[in-house]
DRENNULO-344649 format. One record per atom (N, C-alpha, C): atom name; x, y, z; residue in one letter. Coordinates in nm, 3 decimals, padded with zeros to 5 digits, always signed. Last residue first. Layout:
N
REC	name	east	north	up	resn
REC	CA	X	Y	Z	A
...
***
This chain:
134
REC	name	east	north	up	resn
REC	N	-02.205	-11.151	+06.837	X
REC	CA	-02.072	-11.184	+06.784	X
REC	C	-02.008	-11.294	+06.863	X
REC	N	-02.538	-11.130	+06.737	X
REC	CA	-02.446	-11.167	+06.844	X
REC	C	-02.313	-11.210	+06.784	X
REC	N	-02.700	-11.105	+06.519	X
REC	CA	-02.632	-10.983	+06.567	X
REC	C	-02.526	-11.014	+06.674	X
REC	N	-02.819	-11.351	+06.489	X
REC	CA	-02.716	-11.313	+06.391	X
REC	C	-02.640	-11.187	+06.432	X
REC	N	-03.011	-11.337	+06.689	X
REC	CA	-02.896	-11.427	+06.706	X
REC	C	-02.783	-11.392	+06.609	X
REC	N	-03.194	-11.160	+06.570	X
REC	CA	-03.122	-11.121	+06.691	X
REC	C	-02.998	-11.208	+06.711	X
REC	N	-03.288	-11.318	+06.358	X
REC	CA	-03.223	-11.191	+06.329	X
REC	C	-03.139	-11.145	+06.449	X
REC	N	-03.407	-11.529	+06.497	X
REC	CA	-03.294	-11.555	+06.408	X
REC	C	-03.216	-11.427	+06.379	X
REC	N	-03.609	-11.386	+06.630	X
REC	CA	-03.508	-11.459	+06.706	X
REC	C	-03.385	-11.485	+06.620	X
REC	N	-03.762	-11.290	+06.413	X
REC	CA	-03.693	-11.197	+06.502	X
REC	C	-03.584	-11.263	+06.584	X
REC	N	-03.859	-11.533	+06.313	X
REC	CA	-03.776	-11.447	+06.229	X
REC	C	-03.696	-11.348	+06.313	X
REC	N	-04.013	-11.606	+06.534	X
REC	CA	-03.901	-11.691	+06.491	X
REC	C	-03.804	-11.613	+06.404	X
REC	N	-04.207	-11.405	+06.528	X
REC	CA	-04.113	-11.410	+06.639	X
REC	C	-03.991	-11.495	+06.602	X
REC	N	-04.348	-11.479	+06.296	X
REC	CA	-04.279	-11.350	+06.301	X
REC	C	-04.174	-11.348	+06.412	X
REC	N	-04.448	-11.722	+06.384	X
REC	CA	-04.359	-11.720	+06.268	X
REC	C	-04.281	-11.588	+06.262	X
REC	N	-04.610	-11.633	+06.594	X
REC	CA	-04.496	-11.719	+06.623	X
REC	C	-04.398	-11.724	+06.506	X
REC	N	-04.812	-11.497	+06.459	X
REC	CA	-04.723	-11.421	+06.549	X
REC	C	-04.596	-11.501	+06.573	X
REC	N	-04.839	-11.624	+06.122	X
REC	CA	-04.871	-11.622	+06.264	X
REC	C	-04.771	-11.535	+06.340	X
REC	N	-04.905	-11.423	+05.827	X
REC	CA	-04.837	-11.531	+05.898	X
REC	C	-04.871	-11.520	+06.046	X
REC	N	-05.039	-11.205	+05.736	X
REC	CA	-05.063	-11.330	+05.664	X
REC	C	-04.989	-11.447	+05.726	X
REC	N	-04.963	-10.976	+05.872	X
REC	CA	-05.087	-11.042	+05.914	X
REC	C	-05.117	-11.171	+05.838	X
REC	N	-04.642	-10.940	+05.983	X
REC	CA	-04.719	-10.958	+05.861	X
REC	C	-04.847	-11.033	+05.897	X
REC	N	-04.521	-10.718	+06.216	X
REC	CA	-04.585	-10.847	+06.196	X
REC	C	-04.671	-10.847	+06.069	X
REC	N	-04.232	-10.571	+06.212	X
REC	CA	-04.369	-10.537	+06.178	X
REC	C	-04.437	-10.666	+06.133	X
REC	N	-04.004	-10.594	+06.462	X
REC	CA	-04.062	-10.669	+06.351	X
REC	C	-04.204	-10.620	+06.330	X
REC	N	-03.720	-10.453	+06.579	X
REC	CA	-03.864	-10.432	+06.571	X
REC	C	-03.915	-10.500	+06.445	X
REC	N	-03.475	-10.495	+06.801	X
REC	CA	-03.517	-10.542	+06.669	X
REC	C	-03.668	-10.531	+06.668	X
REC	N	-03.245	-10.300	+06.984	X
REC	CA	-03.383	-10.337	+06.956	X
REC	C	-03.398	-10.390	+06.815	X
REC	N	-03.007	-10.181	+07.046	X
REC	CA	-03.034	-10.311	+07.103	X
REC	C	-03.180	-10.356	+07.082	X
REC	N	-02.995	-10.000	+06.770	X
REC	CA	-02.906	-10.031	+06.882	X
REC	C	-02.936	-10.171	+06.934	X
REC	N	-03.245	-10.104	+06.588	X
REC	CA	-03.207	-09.981	+06.654	X
REC	C	-03.125	-10.014	+06.777	X
REC	N	-03.360	-10.236	+06.297	X
REC	CA	-03.264	-10.262	+06.405	X
REC	C	-03.218	-10.127	+06.460	X
REC	N	-03.661	-10.341	+06.165	X
REC	CA	-03.581	-10.223	+06.197	X
REC	C	-03.489	-10.261	+06.313	X
REC	N	-03.821	-10.496	+05.906	X
REC	CA	-03.743	-10.519	+06.026	X
REC	C	-03.654	-10.397	+06.047	X
REC	N	-04.134	-10.556	+05.759	X
REC	CA	-04.021	-10.464	+05.777	X
REC	C	-03.952	-10.494	+05.909	X
REC	N	-04.357	-10.709	+05.692	X
REC	CA	-04.227	-10.773	+05.705	X
REC	C	-04.110	-10.676	+05.715	X
REC	N	-04.553	-10.441	+05.584	X
REC	CA	-04.537	-10.585	+05.590	X
REC	C	-04.391	-10.626	+05.593	X
REC	N	-04.712	-10.224	+05.734	X
REC	CA	-04.580	-10.217	+05.674	X
REC	C	-04.527	-10.360	+05.683	X
REC	N	-05.059	-10.196	+05.677	X
REC	CA	-04.947	-10.267	+05.736	X
REC	C	-04.818	-10.237	+05.661	X
REC	N	-05.232	-09.879	+05.672	X
REC	CA	-05.215	-10.023	+05.650	X
REC	C	-05.092	-10.077	+05.717	X
REC	N	-05.319	-09.605	+05.486	X
REC	CA	-05.335	-09.668	+05.616	X
REC	C	-05.315	-09.816	+05.592	X
REC	N	-05.237	-09.320	+05.294	X
REC	CA	-05.219	-09.462	+05.324	X
REC	C	-05.251	-09.496	+05.468	X
REC	N	-05.253	-09.045	+05.246	X
REC	CA	-05.296	-09.137	+05.141	X
REC	C	-05.303	-09.285	+05.185	X
REC	N	-05.168	-08.901	+05.466	X
REC	CA	-05.288	-08.853	+05.397	X
REC	C	-05.340	-08.954	+05.294	X
REC	N	-05.075	-09.171	+05.679	X
REC	CA	-05.051	-09.040	+05.622	X
REC	C	-05.175	-09.002	+05.544	X
REC	N	-04.982	-09.404	+05.915	X
REC	CA	-05.093	-09.328	+05.860	X
REC	C	-05.042	-09.196	+05.803	X
REC	N	-04.900	-09.716	+05.974	X
REC	CA	-04.837	-09.592	+05.932	X
REC	C	-04.945	-09.514	+05.858	X
REC	N	-04.925	-09.943	+06.235	X
REC	CA	-04.995	-09.869	+06.130	X
REC	C	-04.921	-09.741	+06.100	X
REC	N	-04.795	-10.253	+06.316	X
REC	CA	-04.779	-10.110	+06.323	X
REC	C	-04.851	-10.045	+06.206	X
REC	N	-04.811	-10.520	+06.514	X
REC	CA	-04.869	-10.467	+06.391	X
REC	C	-04.866	-10.316	+06.406	X
REC	N	-04.509	-10.665	+06.649	X
REC	CA	-04.638	-10.599	+06.655	X
REC	C	-04.688	-10.560	+06.518	X
REC	N	-04.243	-10.746	+06.856	X
REC	CA	-04.328	-10.791	+06.746	X
REC	C	-04.460	-10.718	+06.758	X
REC	N	-03.918	-10.689	+06.948	X
REC	CA	-04.054	-10.637	+06.960	X
REC	C	-04.131	-10.679	+06.835	X
REC	N	-03.650	-10.789	+07.133	X
REC	CA	-03.726	-10.820	+07.012	X
REC	C	-03.869	-10.774	+07.036	X
REC	N	-03.346	-10.661	+07.245	X
REC	CA	-03.489	-10.669	+07.269	X
REC	C	-03.561	-10.690	+07.136	X
REC	N	-03.048	-10.760	+07.374	X
REC	CA	-03.116	-10.735	+07.247	X
REC	C	-03.265	-10.761	+07.270	X
REC	N	-02.867	-10.828	+07.577	X
REC	CA	-02.933	-10.698	+07.578	X
REC	C	-02.991	-10.661	+07.441	X
REC	N	-02.764	-11.079	+07.615	X
REC	CA	-02.706	-10.998	+07.507	X
REC	C	-02.770	-10.861	+07.491	X
REC	N	-02.897	-11.184	+07.837	X
REC	CA	-02.753	-11.210	+07.820	X
REC	C	-02.690	-11.114	+07.720	X
REC	N	-03.165	-11.093	+07.820	X
REC	CA	-03.091	-11.083	+07.946	X
REC	C	-02.940	-11.099	+07.929	X
REC	N	-03.241	-11.133	+07.546	X
REC	CA	-03.259	-11.003	+07.612	X
REC	C	-03.167	-10.990	+07.734	X
REC	N	-03.179	-11.400	+07.501	X
REC	CA	-03.122	-11.299	+07.412	X
REC	C	-03.129	-11.161	+07.480	X
REC	N	-03.341	-11.515	+07.701	X
REC	CA	-03.196	-11.532	+07.705	X
REC	C	-03.127	-11.426	+07.620	X
REC	N	-03.599	-11.444	+07.604	X
REC	CA	-03.553	-11.394	+07.733	X
REC	C	-03.401	-11.403	+07.745	X
REC	N	-03.600	-11.591	+07.365	X
REC	CA	-03.615	-11.445	+07.359	X
REC	C	-03.565	-11.383	+07.490	X
REC	N	-03.588	-11.850	+07.469	X
REC	CA	-03.476	-11.799	+07.389	X
REC	C	-03.481	-11.647	+07.380	X
REC	N	-03.839	-11.853	+07.600	X
REC	CA	-03.716	-11.873	+07.676	X
REC	C	-03.595	-11.820	+07.599	X
REC	N	-04.016	-11.815	+07.383	X
REC	CA	-04.008	-11.713	+07.488	X
REC	C	-03.883	-11.729	+07.574	X
REC	N	-03.984	-12.044	+07.229	X
REC	CA	-03.946	-11.915	+07.173	X
REC	C	-03.929	-11.811	+07.283	X
REC	N	-03.840	-12.307	+07.428	X
REC	CA	-03.955	-12.234	+07.376	X
REC	C	-03.905	-12.102	+07.318	X
REC	N	-03.547	-12.483	+07.304	X
REC	CA	-03.627	-12.413	+07.405	X
REC	C	-03.754	-12.356	+07.341	X
REC	N	-03.386	-12.727	+07.213	X
REC	CA	-03.504	-12.667	+07.151	X
REC	C	-03.588	-12.602	+07.259	X
REC	N	-03.038	-12.786	+07.162	X
REC	CA	-03.150	-12.761	+07.252	X
REC	C	-03.263	-12.692	+07.177	X
REC	N	-02.902	-13.015	+06.959	X
REC	CA	-02.936	-12.873	+06.958	X
REC	C	-03.057	-12.855	+07.049	X
REC	N	-02.639	-13.245	+06.921	X
REC	CA	-02.761	-13.208	+06.992	X
REC	C	-02.779	-13.057	+06.989	X
REC	N	-02.415	-13.370	+06.844	X
REC	CA	-02.509	-13.335	+06.739	X
REC	C	-02.643	-13.296	+06.800	X
REC	N	-02.118	-13.249	+07.015	X
REC	CA	-02.234	-13.335	+06.997	X
REC	C	-02.318	-13.286	+06.879	X
REC	N	-01.910	-13.078	+07.082	X
REC	CA	-01.878	-13.206	+07.021	X
REC	C	-01.995	-13.298	+07.000	X
REC	N	-02.069	-12.922	+07.353	X
REC	CA	-01.953	-12.926	+07.265	X
REC	C	-01.930	-13.067	+07.213	X
REC	N	-02.265	-12.861	+07.517	X
REC	CA	-02.303	-12.943	+07.404	X
REC	C	-02.186	-12.959	+07.309	X
REC	N	-02.295	-12.831	+07.866	X
REC	CA	-02.210	-12.819	+07.749	X
REC	C	-02.260	-12.911	+07.640	X
REC	N	-02.547	-12.650	+08.046	X
REC	CA	-02.480	-12.773	+08.008	X
REC	C	-02.394	-12.748	+07.886	X
REC	N	-02.714	-12.497	+08.313	X
REC	CA	-02.624	-12.482	+08.199	X
REC	C	-02.557	-12.615	+08.172	X
REC	N	-03.059	-12.574	+08.386	X
REC	CA	-02.918	-12.563	+08.423	X
REC	C	-02.833	-12.552	+08.297	X
REC	N	-03.321	-12.615	+08.311	X
REC	CA	-03.274	-12.479	+08.320	X
REC	C	-03.129	-12.463	+08.362	X
REC	N	-03.446	-12.886	+08.509	X
REC	CA	-03.447	-12.808	+08.386	X
REC	C	-03.389	-12.670	+08.411	X
REC	N	-03.393	-13.178	+08.639	X
REC	CA	-03.357	-13.040	+08.669	X
REC	C	-03.346	-12.964	+08.538	X
REC	N	-03.496	-13.405	+08.535	X
REC	CA	-03.508	-13.388	+08.680	X
REC	C	-03.479	-13.244	+08.717	X
REC	N	-03.690	-13.411	+08.240	X
REC	CA	-03.567	-13.374	+08.309	X
REC	C	-03.594	-13.363	+08.457	X
REC	N	-03.815	-13.616	+07.996	X
REC	CA	-03.843	-13.560	+08.127	X
REC	C	-03.710	-13.532	+08.196	X
REC	N	-03.779	-13.516	+07.650	X
REC	CA	-03.755	-13.606	+07.763	X
REC	C	-03.798	-13.538	+07.891	X
REC	N	-03.830	-13.511	+07.306	X
REC	CA	-03.865	-13.451	+07.434	X
REC	C	-03.847	-13.555	+07.543	X
REC	N	-03.687	-13.439	+06.992	X
REC	CA	-03.703	-13.537	+07.100	X
REC	C	-03.736	-13.460	+07.227	X
REC	N	-03.685	-13.408	+06.651	X
REC	CA	-03.724	-13.340	+06.775	X
REC	C	-03.757	-13.445	+06.879	X
REC	N	-03.398	-13.513	+06.468	X
REC	CA	-03.537	-13.537	+06.506	X
REC	C	-03.566	-13.463	+06.636	X
REC	N	-03.133	-13.501	+06.389	X
REC	CA	-03.212	-13.377	+06.389	X
REC	C	-03.361	-13.397	+06.417	X
REC	N	-03.119	-13.840	+06.289	X
REC	CA	-03.051	-13.713	+06.315	X
REC	C	-03.148	-13.596	+06.302	X
REC	N	-03.304	-14.094	+06.450	X
REC	CA	-03.294	-14.009	+06.331	X
REC	C	-03.223	-13.878	+06.364	X
REC	N	-03.131	-14.337	+06.626	X
REC	CA	-03.223	-14.223	+06.634	X
REC	C	-03.197	-14.134	+06.513	X
REC	N	-02.932	-14.520	+06.608	X
REC	CA	-03.053	-14.546	+06.531	X
REC	C	-03.155	-14.436	+06.540	X
REC	N	-02.692	-14.473	+06.718	X
REC	CA	-02.792	-14.536	+06.804	X
REC	C	-02.920	-14.570	+06.730	X
REC	N	-02.516	-14.329	+06.572	X
REC	CA	-02.521	-14.473	+06.542	X
REC	C	-02.625	-14.546	+06.626	X
REC	N	-02.526	-14.072	+06.682	X
REC	CA	-02.603	-14.100	+06.561	X
REC	C	-02.612	-14.249	+06.526	X
REC	N	-02.540	-13.976	+06.988	X
REC	CA	-02.480	-14.091	+06.923	X
REC	C	-02.560	-14.128	+06.799	X
REC	N	-02.682	-13.757	+07.071	X
REC	CA	-02.539	-13.762	+07.098	X
REC	C	-02.469	-13.870	+07.017	X
REC	N	-02.920	-13.622	+06.833	X
REC	CA	-02.881	-13.718	+06.936	X
REC	C	-02.729	-13.715	+06.952	X
REC	N	-03.185	-13.391	+06.741	X
REC	CA	-03.065	-13.472	+06.721	X
REC	C	-03.040	-13.570	+06.832	X
REC	N	-03.314	-13.127	+06.936	X
REC	CA	-03.304	-13.189	+06.804	X
REC	C	-03.178	-13.273	+06.801	X
REC	N	-03.511	-13.126	+07.238	X
REC	CA	-03.390	-13.100	+07.162	X
REC	C	-03.399	-13.169	+07.027	X
REC	N	-03.666	-13.047	+07.548	X
REC	CA	-03.677	-13.082	+07.407	X
REC	C	-03.548	-13.045	+07.335	X
REC	N	-03.600	-12.958	+07.793	X
REC	CA	-03.650	-13.095	+07.784	X
REC	C	-03.669	-13.140	+07.640	X
REC	N	-03.281	-12.793	+07.812	X
REC	CA	-03.425	-12.791	+07.788	X
REC	C	-03.472	-12.935	+07.773	X
REC	N	-03.014	-12.618	+07.953	X
REC	CA	-03.079	-12.746	+07.934	X
REC	C	-03.229	-12.728	+07.914	X
REC	N	-02.854	-12.364	+07.781	X
REC	CA	-02.946	-12.394	+07.891	X
REC	C	-03.016	-12.526	+07.858	X
REC	N	-02.679	-12.242	+07.603	X
REC	CA	-02.644	-12.371	+07.661	X
REC	C	-02.729	-12.404	+07.784	X
REC	N	-02.599	-12.046	+07.335	X
REC	CA	-02.713	-12.086	+07.417	X
REC	C	-02.686	-12.227	+07.470	X
REC	N	-02.390	-11.963	+07.164	X
REC	CA	-02.363	-11.986	+07.305	X
REC	C	-02.481	-12.022	+07.392	X
REC	N	-02.422	-11.947	+06.894	X
REC	CA	-02.406	-11.820	+06.965	X
REC	C	-02.395	-11.837	+07.116	X
REC	N	-02.466	-12.211	+06.823	X
REC	CA	-02.346	-12.144	+06.771	X
REC	C	-02.317	-12.015	+06.848	X
REC	N	-02.718	-12.242	+06.938	X
REC	CA	-02.603	-12.317	+06.991	X
REC	C	-02.472	-12.250	+06.949	X
REC	N	-02.867	-12.076	+06.768	X
REC	CA	-02.858	-12.046	+06.911	X
REC	C	-02.739	-12.117	+06.974	X
REC	N	-02.843	-12.210	+06.523	X
REC	CA	-02.787	-12.076	+06.537	X
REC	C	-02.770	-12.039	+06.684	X
REC	N	-02.983	-12.444	+06.585	X
REC	CA	-02.842	-12.452	+06.544	X
REC	C	-02.774	-12.316	+06.562	X
REC	N	-03.236	-12.335	+06.640	X
REC	CA	-03.163	-12.408	+06.744	X
REC	C	-03.014	-12.418	+06.711	X
REC	N	-03.311	-12.234	+06.392	X
REC	CA	-03.289	-12.140	+06.502	X
REC	C	-03.209	-12.207	+06.614	X
REC	N	-03.334	-12.479	+06.254	X
REC	CA	-03.241	-12.375	+06.207	X
REC	C	-03.209	-12.275	+06.318	X
REC	N	-03.538	-12.606	+06.406	X
REC	CA	-03.404	-12.662	+06.401	X
REC	C	-03.302	-12.557	+06.357	X
REC	N	-03.738	-12.360	+06.585	X
REC	CA	-03.712	-12.453	+06.476	X
REC	C	-03.568	-12.503	+06.483	X
REC	N	-03.858	-12.353	+06.927	X
REC	CA	-03.786	-12.295	+06.814	X
REC	C	-03.762	-12.402	+06.708	X
REC	N	-04.192	-12.426	+07.029	X
REC	CA	-04.049	-12.453	+07.034	X
REC	C	-03.984	-12.388	+06.913	X
REC	N	-04.455	-12.239	+07.174	X
REC	CA	-04.391	-12.292	+07.053	X
REC	C	-04.243	-12.313	+07.077	X
REC	N	-04.683	-12.326	+07.429	X
REC	CA	-04.563	-12.252	+07.390	X
REC	C	-04.502	-12.319	+07.268	X
REC	N	-05.032	-12.335	+07.398	X
REC	CA	-04.907	-12.411	+07.400	X
REC	C	-04.793	-12.321	+07.355	X
REC	N	-05.336	-12.315	+07.563	X
REC	CA	-05.234	-12.242	+07.492	X
REC	C	-05.103	-12.318	+07.508	X
***
């Protein structure tokens, strides 16, 4: 089982909202003239992972795992992301409430669309949660 890294769009949004935990994977480079393709996903070996670092003035966007970003959103901003398949049963209907997102105070509830992966649904929830952060 492999942890999924966040996408570039989510990484940019996370940086904008203050995510500054060092990760071994990131998009971009500090020095675009170095020949490294801008916004390319790069993974390095870190001697100390998880420390806070400043990315101010750079073209680097940390690429944490989805679960690390979800934990940061929950612990730092008290926003809980819940992903699941929810059944709404009444006298006429049983089934999925596809792609519905409900925001309740500090909760974002994503009704997982069975036509996409869990990770794709979580990515949507991460982006939605980041947009709530002021």
